[in-house]
ZALO-180181 format. One record per atom (N, C-alpha, C, CB): residue number from 1; residue in one letter; atom name; x, y, z. Coordinates in pm, whole numbers, plus 50000, padded with zeros to 5 digits. Glycine has a CB too. Example, Ala and Ser with C-alpha at 12.3 -4.5 7.8 and 13.67 -1.06 7.14 Angstrom:
2
NODE   k r  a     X     Y     Z
NODE   1 a  N 51319 49431 50780
NODE   1 a CA 51230 49550 50780
NODE   1 a  C 51320 49670 50780
NODE   1 a CB 51131 49553 50905
NODE   2 s  N 51285 49775 50708
NODE   2 s CA 51367 49894 50714
NODE   2 s  C 51290 50003 50787
NODE   2 s CB 51408 49940 50572
***
This chain:
77
NODE   k r  a     X     Y     Z
NODE   1 m  N 95733 87740 62195
NODE   1 m CA 95765 87661 62312
NODE   1 m  C 95914 87677 62348
NODE   1 m CB 95730 87513 62288
NODE   2 t  N 95999 87671 62247
NODE   2 t CA 96142 87692 62272
NODE   2 t  C 96166 87829 62332
NODE   2 t CB 96223 87676 62142
NODE   3 f  N 96100 87931 62276
NODE   3 f CA 96118 88066 62327
NODE   3 f  C 96076 88076 62474
NODE   3 f CB 96037 88165 62244
NODE   4 d  N 95962 88018 62509
NODE   4 d CA 95913 88027 62647
NODE   4 d  C 96010 87963 62745
NODE   4 d CB 95776 87960 62658
NODE   5 k  N 96065 87848 62706
NODE   5 k CA 96160 87777 62793
NODE   5 k  C 96289 87859 62806
NODE   5 k CB 96190 87636 62737
NODE   6 l  N 96337 87911 62694
NODE   6 l CA 96458 87993 62695
NODE   6 l  C 96437 88120 62777
NODE   6 l CB 96500 88028 62553
NODE   7 k  N 96323 88182 62761
NODE   7 k CA 96291 88304 62836
NODE   7 k  C 96296 88277 62986
NODE   7 k CB 96152 88357 62796
NODE   8 a  N 96237 88165 63027
NODE   8 a CA 96237 88129 63170
NODE   8 a  C 96380 88109 63221
NODE   8 a CB 96154 88001 63193
NODE   9 i  N 96465 88048 63140
NODE   9 i CA 96604 88026 63179
NODE   9 i  C 96675 88161 63196
NODE   9 i CB 96678 87940 63073
NODE  10 i  N 96658 88250 63099
NODE  10 i CA 96725 88380 63105
NODE  10 i  C 96678 88461 63226
NODE  10 i CB 96698 88459 62976
NODE  11 v  N 96548 88463 63250
NODE  11 v CA 96493 88538 63364
NODE  11 v  C 96547 88481 63495
NODE  11 v CB 96339 88533 63363
NODE  12 e  N 96547 88349 63507
NODE  12 e CA 96590 88285 63632
NODE  12 e  C 96740 88297 63654
NODE  12 e CB 96549 88139 63632
NODE  13 q  N 96820 88268 63553
NODE  13 q CA 96965 88264 63568
NODE  13 q  C 97031 88402 63578
NODE  13 q CB 97025 88189 63454
NODE  14 f  N 96975 88499 63507
NODE  14 f CA 97042 88629 63498
NODE  14 f  C 96961 88743 63557
NODE  14 f CB 97072 88659 63354
NODE  15 d  N 96852 88709 63626
NODE  15 d CA 96770 88808 63695
NODE  15 d  C 96732 88924 63603
NODE  15 d CB 96845 88861 63817
NODE  16 v  N 96684 88887 63483
NODE  16 v CA 96643 88985 63383
NODE  16 v  C 96491 89002 63392
NODE  16 v CB 96685 88939 63238
NODE  17 d  N 96444 89125 63376
NODE  17 d CA 96300 89152 63375
NODE  17 d  C 96236 89073 63261
NODE  17 d CB 96272 89305 63360
NODE  18 e  N 96136 88995 63293
NODE  18 e CA 96068 88909 63195
NODE  18 e  C 96018 88988 63073
NODE  18 e CB 95952 88837 63261
NODE  19 a  N 95974 89111 63095
NODE  19 a CA 95919 89192 62986
NODE  19 a  C 96026 89230 62884
NODE  19 a CB 95856 89319 63043
NODE  20 l  N 96152 89229 62925
NODE  20 l CA 96261 89264 62834
NODE  20 l  C 96302 89150 62741
NODE  20 l CB 96381 89308 62913
NODE  21 v  N 96268 89027 62779
NODE  21 v CA 96310 88910 62701
NODE  21 v  C 96212 88887 62586
NODE  21 v CB 96319 88783 62791
NODE  22 t  N 96251 88937 62470
NODE  22 t CA 96172 88921 62347
NODE  22 t  C 96263 88859 62242
NODE  22 t CB 96112 89059 62298
NODE  23 p  N 96207 88805 62134
NODE  23 p CA 96294 88749 62029
NODE  23 p  C 96392 88851 61972
NODE  23 p CB 96208 88693 61916
NODE  24 e  N 96354 88977 61972
NODE  24 e CA 96439 89082 61914
NODE  24 e  C 96543 89135 62012
NODE  24 e CB 96353 89197 61865
NODE  25 a  N 96532 89098 62138
NODE  25 a CA 96621 89152 62242
NODE  25 a  C 96766 89110 62218
NODE  25 a CB 96577 89105 62381
NODE  26 d  N 96854 89211 62212
NODE  26 d CA 96997 89187 62200
NODE  26 d  C 97050 89140 62335
NODE  26 d CB 97073 89316 62151
NODE  27 m  N 97126 89032 62333
NODE  27 m CA 97173 88972 62458
NODE  27 m  C 97253 89072 62544
NODE  27 m CB 97259 88849 62428
NODE  28 q  N 97344 89146 62481
NODE  28 q CA 97427 89239 62556
NODE  28 q  C 97361 89374 62575
NODE  28 q CB 97560 89256 62487
NODE  29 e  N 97314 89432 62467
NODE  29 e CA 97260 89568 62473
NODE  29 e  C 97131 89578 62554
NODE  29 e CB 97234 89619 62332
NODE  30 d  N 97038 89487 62530
NODE  30 d CA 96906 89495 62594
NODE  30 d  C 96897 89421 62727
NODE  30 d CB 96801 89441 62501
NODE  31 l  N 96969 89309 62737
NODE  31 l CA 96954 89225 62856
NODE  31 l  C 97072 89234 62952
NODE  31 l CB 96934 89083 62815
NODE  32 g  N 97182 89296 62907
NODE  32 g CA 97298 89311 62994
NODE  32 g  C 97372 89181 63021
NODE  32 g CB 97257 89369 63124
NODE  33 i  N 97358 89085 62930
NODE  33 i CA 97426 88957 62944
NODE  33 i  C 97561 88968 62872
NODE  33 i CB 97340 88838 62887
NODE  34 d  N 97671 88966 62950
NODE  34 d CA 97803 88983 62890
NODE  34 d  C 97855 88851 62834
NODE  34 d CB 97901 89039 62993
NODE  35 s  N 97974 88855 62777
NODE  35 s CA 98028 88738 62708
NODE  35 s  C 98049 88619 62803
NODE  35 s CB 98159 88773 62641
NODE  36 l  N 98085 88645 62927
NODE  36 l CA 98100 88535 63023
NODE  36 l  C 97965 88475 63057
NODE  36 l CB 98169 88584 63151
NODE  37 d  N 97864 88561 63069
NODE  37 d CA 97728 88511 63094
NODE  37 d  C 97678 88427 62978
NODE  37 d CB 97632 88628 63120
NODE  38 v  N 97714 88467 62856
NODE  38 v CA 97673 88392 62737
NODE  38 v  C 97730 88251 62743
NODE  38 v CB 97719 88464 62608
NODE  39 v  N 97854 88238 62787
NODE  39 v CA 97916 88105 62801
NODE  39 v  C 97833 88021 62898
NODE  39 v CB 98064 88116 62850
NODE  40 d  N 97796 88079 63012
NODE  40 d CA 97714 88008 63110
NODE  40 d  C 97579 87969 63048
NODE  40 d CB 97692 88095 63235
NODE  41 l  N 97521 88062 62974
NODE  41 l CA 97392 88036 62910
NODE  41 l  C 97401 87922 62811
NODE  41 l CB 97340 88162 62841
NODE  42 i  N 97509 87918 62733
NODE  42 i CA 97528 87812 62634
NODE  42 i  C 97537 87676 62703
NODE  42 i CB 97656 87838 62550
NODE  43 v  N 97606 87669 62816
NODE  43 v CA 97616 87543 62891
NODE  43 v  C 97478 87499 62938
NODE  43 v CB 97713 87559 63013
NODE  44 i  N 97402 87593 62991
NODE  44 i CA 97267 87562 63039
NODE  44 i  C 97178 87516 62925
NODE  44 i CB 97204 87685 63109
NODE  45 i  N 97183 87587 62812
NODE  45 i CA 97102 87552 62696
NODE  45 i  C 97140 87414 62644
NODE  45 i CB 97119 87656 62584
NODE  46 s  N 97270 87386 62639
NODE  46 s CA 97317 87255 62591
NODE  46 s  C 97257 87142 62674
NODE  46 s CB 97469 87248 62595
NODE  47 e  N 97253 87163 62805
NODE  47 e CA 97198 87061 62895
NODE  47 e  C 97046 87053 62884
NODE  47 e CB 97239 87090 63039
NODE  48 e  N 96980 87168 62886
NODE  48 e CA 96833 87172 62884
NODE  48 e  C 96773 87116 62756
NODE  48 e CB 96785 87313 62903
NODE  49 f  N 96836 87149 62643
NODE  49 f CA 96781 87111 62514
NODE  49 f  C 96854 86992 62452
NODE  49 f CB 96785 87228 62419
NODE  50 d  N 96955 86940 62521
NODE  50 d CA 97033 86825 62476
NODE  50 d  C 97090 86846 62335
NODE  50 d CB 96945 86699 62479
NODE  51 i  N 97158 86959 62319
NODE  51 i CA 97222 86990 62191
NODE  51 i  C 97365 87038 62215
NODE  51 i CB 97140 87097 62113
NODE  52 e  N 97447 87033 62111
NODE  52 e CA 97582 87087 62114
NODE  52 e  C 97580 87222 62044
NODE  52 e CB 97685 86989 62047
NODE  53 i  N 97648 87320 62101
NODE  53 i CA 97657 87451 62038
NODE  53 i  C 97805 87483 62020
NODE  53 i CB 97584 87561 62123
NODE  54 p  N 97855 87472 61896
NODE  54 p CA 97998 87499 61872
NODE  54 p  C 98029 87649 61884
NODE  54 p CB 98039 87449 61733
NODE  55 d  N 98156 87679 61908
NODE  55 d CA 98199 87818 61927
NODE  55 d  C 98160 87908 61810
NODE  55 d CB 98349 87824 61948
NODE  56 e  N 98172 87856 61687
NODE  56 e CA 98138 87940 61572
NODE  56 e  C 97989 87977 61569
NODE  56 e CB 98176 87869 61442
NODE  57 a  N 97905 87892 61622
NODE  57 a CA 97762 87923 61631
NODE  57 a  C 97739 88030 61738
NODE  57 a CB 97679 87796 61664
NODE  58 v  N 97813 88021 61847
NODE  58 v CA 97801 88119 61955
NODE  58 v  C 97837 88259 61904
NODE  58 v CB 97892 88081 62074
NODE  59 d  N 97936 88267 61817
NODE  59 d CA 97979 88396 61762
NODE  59 d  C 97867 88464 61684
NODE  59 d CB 98100 88378 61672
NODE  60 n  N 97774 88385 61630
NODE  60 n CA 97665 88440 61549
NODE  60 n  C 97539 88470 61630
NODE  60 n CB 97631 88344 61439
NODE  61 i  N 97542 88441 61758
NODE  61 i CA 97426 88462 61843
NODE  61 i  C 97431 88603 61902
NODE  61 i CB 97419 88356 61955
NODE  62 k  N 97337 88685 61862
NODE  62 k CA 97330 88822 61913
NODE  62 k  C 97200 88849 61988
NODE  62 k CB 97346 88922 61798
NODE  63 t  N 97091 88785 61943
NODE  63 t CA 96960 88810 62003
NODE  63 t  C 96901 88681 62059
NODE  63 t CB 96864 88870 61899
NODE  64 v  N 96797 88698 62138
NODE  64 v CA 96725 88582 62191
NODE  64 v  C 96669 88499 62076
NODE  64 v CB 96611 88627 62287
NODE  65 g  N 96619 88567 61973
NODE  65 g CA 96566 88498 61855
NODE  65 g  C 96671 88414 61784
NODE  65 g CB 96508 88598 61759
NODE  66 d  N 96796 88461 61783
NODE  66 d CA 96906 88383 61723
NODE  66 d  C 96923 88250 61796
NODE  66 d CB 97038 88463 61726
NODE  67 i  N 96913 88255 61927
NODE  67 i CA 96928 88132 62006
NODE  67 i  C 96812 88037 61979
NODE  67 i CB 96936 88164 62157
NODE  68 v  N 96692 88091 61977
NODE  68 v CA 96573 88009 61950
NODE  68 v  C 96585 87942 61813
NODE  68 v CB 96444 88095 61956
NODE  69 a  N 96626 88019 61713
NODE  69 a CA 96640 87964 61577
NODE  69 a  C 96745 87853 61575
NODE  69 a CB 96678 88075 61477
NODE  70 y  N 96855 87873 61645
NODE  70 y CA 96960 87770 61648
NODE  70 y  C 96910 87643 61718
NODE  70 y CB 97087 87824 61720
NODE  71 i  N 96846 87659 61831
NODE  71 i CA 96793 87542 61904
NODE  71 i  C 96695 87466 61816
NODE  71 i CB 96723 87585 62036
NODE  72 d  N 96603 87538 61755
NODE  72 d CA 96502 87474 61669
NODE  72 d  C 96567 87402 61552
NODE  72 d CB 96401 87579 61617
NODE  73 s  N 96672 87461 61494
NODE  73 s CA 96739 87397 61379
NODE  73 s  C 96809 87269 61422
NODE  73 s CB 96841 87493 61315
NODE  74 q  N 96863 87268 61543
NODE  74 q CA 96932 87148 61592
NODE  74 q  C 96835 87037 61632
NODE  74 q CB 97020 87184 61712
NODE  75 q  N 96721 87076 61682
NODE  75 q CA 96623 86976 61724
NODE  75 q  C 96548 86918 61605
NODE  75 q CB 96524 87037 61822
NODE  76 a  N 96552 86987 61493
NODE  76 a CA 96483 86938 61373
NODE  76 a  C 96562 86829 61303
NODE  76 a CB 96458 87053 61276
NODE  77 e  N 96692 86819 61336
NODE  77 e CA 96778 86720 61270
NODE  77 e  C 96753 86582 61321
NODE  77 e CB 96924 86755 61289
***
């Protein structure tokens, strides 16, 4: 469920082909989302999922699956 919601956000906000958004997709290499776009995405995710994402966590986010895992870990608390 988290993945589906995140996928919809990425497709809508960054005009990415839906078929490219997989858990293994690298944010920069596969989806073309640069570091400034990642900042925008983090703001959107924070609002949508009602979580805080510190800068050190952002540094560890490379794939869509990394984001899903982080969101799920924060919502489990």
